[in-house]
VOMIDREN-838201 format. One record per residue (C-alpha): y, z, x. Coordinates in steps of 0.2 Angstrom, whole numbers, padded with zeros to 4 digits, always signed. Example, Ala and Ser with C-alpha at 12.3 -4.5 7.8 and 13.67 -1.06 7.14 Angstrom:
BEGIN
-0022+0039+0062
-0005+0036+0068
***
This chain:
BEGIN
+0497+0596+0578
+0515+0596+0572
+0519+0591+0554
+0537+0591+0547
+0538+0601+0531
+0549+0587+0524
+0534+0575+0526
+0523+0587+0517
+0535+0590+0503
+0541+0572+0501
+0540+0570+0482
+0550+0554+0481
+0536+0543+0473
+0530+0528+0484
+0527+0517+0468
+0541+0509+0459
+0555+0512+0472
+0562+0495+0470
+0560+0481+0457
+0563+0466+0469
+0553+0472+0484
+0561+0459+0496
+0580+0455+0497
+0588+0442+0507
+0606+0441+0514
+0608+0423+0521
+0623+0419+0533
+0627+0400+0536
+0623+0394+0553
+0615+0411+0557
+0612+0414+0576
+0599+0428+0573
+0587+0432+0559
+0581+0450+0557
+0567+0457+0545
+0567+0475+0541
+0551+0482+0534
+0552+0500+0527
+0552+0512+0513
+0565+0522+0503
+0574+0526+0519
+0577+0507+0521
+0580+0503+0502
+0577+0512+0486
+0583+0506+0469
+0591+0517+0456
+0580+0531+0450
+0590+0542+0438
+0576+0554+0436
+0579+0559+0454
+0597+0559+0453
+0598+0543+0464
+0610+0529+0458
+0611+0518+0474
+0601+0502+0478
+0601+0504+0497
+0593+0516+0510
+0591+0533+0501
+0604+0546+0503
+0616+0535+0512
+0633+0537+0503
+0635+0518+0501
+0626+0502+0506
+0637+0500+0521
+0631+0517+0527
+0613+0515+0527
+0604+0511+0544
+0601+0492+0540
+0619+0489+0536
+0626+0500+0550
+0615+0491+0562
+0620+0473+0556
+0638+0478+0558
+0635+0482+0576
+0628+0465+0581
+0641+0453+0587
+0632+0437+0580
+0630+0428+0564
+0615+0437+0556
+0604+0433+0541
+0592+0447+0537
+0579+0452+0524
+0574+0470+0518
+0557+0473+0512
+0551+0489+0504
+0533+0492+0508
+0531+0509+0500
+0517+0503+0488
+0507+0496+0502
+0509+0512+0512
+0500+0522+0498
+0487+0509+0494
+0484+0501+0510
+0480+0485+0500
+0482+0471+0512
+0482+0458+0498
+0499+0464+0494
+0506+0457+0510
+0502+0439+0505
+0505+0442+0486
+0522+0451+0487
+0529+0448+0504
+0525+0430+0509
+0543+0426+0509
+0546+0438+0523
+0534+0429+0534
+0541+0412+0529
+0558+0419+0533
+0554+0417+0552
+0563+0432+0558
+0568+0432+0577
+0566+0451+0576
+0555+0462+0565
+0559+0480+0563
+0545+0491+0556
+0551+0508+0550
+0539+0516+0539
+0524+0528+0537
+0530+0543+0528
+0522+0538+0511
+0505+0535+0518
+0497+0552+0515
+0494+0553+0534
+0486+0570+0535
+0472+0564+0523
+0470+0546+0529
+0477+0543+0546
+0462+0535+0553
+0460+0523+0539
+0479+0519+0540
+0479+0514+0558
+0470+0498+0557
+0480+0493+0541
+0496+0497+0550
+0491+0486+0565
+0486+0472+0553
+0502+0473+0544
+0512+0472+0559
+0502+0457+0565
+0505+0448+0549
+0523+0449+0550
+0526+0448+0569
+0522+0429+0572
+0533+0424+0587
+0546+0437+0583
+0551+0452+0594
+0545+0468+0586
+0553+0485+0586
+0542+0499+0579
+0549+0517+0576
+0540+0533+0573
+0543+0544+0558
+0559+0552+0552
+0549+0567+0547
+0538+0571+0562
+0519+0570+0562
+0513+0569+0579
+0497+0560+0577
+0505+0545+0569
+0520+0546+0580
+0509+0545+0595
+0499+0532+0588
+0514+0520+0585
+0521+0524+0602
+0504+0519+0611
+0502+0504+0600
+0519+0498+0604
+0516+0500+0623
+0499+0491+0621
+0507+0476+0612
+0523+0475+0622
+0533+0480+0607
+0550+0489+0608
+0548+0507+0602
+0561+0519+0595
+0559+0538+0593
+0566+0545+0577
+0555+0560+0574
+0567+0573+0580
+0580+0568+0567
+0571+0575+0552
+0571+0592+0558
+0590+0593+0560
+0599+0598+0544
+0614+0588+0550
+0604+0572+0550
+0599+0575+0532
+0608+0574+0515
+0605+0593+0512
+0617+0599+0498
+0622+0582+0492
+0608+0579+0480
+0599+0591+0468
+0582+0583+0471
+0574+0590+0487
+0565+0574+0491
+0581+0564+0490
+0591+0577+0500
+0578+0577+0514
+0582+0559+0517
+0594+0553+0531
+0613+0557+0527
+0626+0545+0533
+0625+0553+0550
+0606+0552+0551
+0607+0533+0546
+0620+0530+0559
+0609+0538+0572
+0594+0528+0567
+0604+0512+0568
+0611+0517+0585
+0594+0520+0592
+0587+0504+0586
+0603+0494+0591
+0600+0501+0609
+0583+0493+0609
+0590+0476+0603
***
């Protein structure tokens, strides 16, 4: 069983990562609507106690360099998109949060749903409990959309394999990312004093995540 040290040591709190857990960027006469479901790698608000002052994918140098916005910039269509931070749900597995806090994502009616999360779920302790919740969460948001699932940035083989198999069973697209978290060049090492923040994807890591998802789209 392989577990990334960064996954074990990730001490960026799952709770309170963002004040508005869902944000929308609407484009007039959009040809495509994409929903991004994630955690701090997708969007984290200002956390001065961590030395993080952005409001986008954690450790990217600016909003335009996180994976969401790098991906949107690659798509040659008019795109409306929403970004949902599900980090609190990752920890709690409280399924009532989906309807209470994220109904707007479901109502958005995305054509594509990208699910890139799991790092906050205490997987070494509760993987078997998390699996059915993950499946239910994906089903809640999927609707008639095309679904793209990714494994973890910081490798954890039991979960990574589960997501891959689940994607194959359901006919979802699957993107492998777990090799990135072990590569210092893909992380913001030396750019932040807080080790948890610095373990997140650098601009290069964000660009690679975006590129791999883009290829599936």
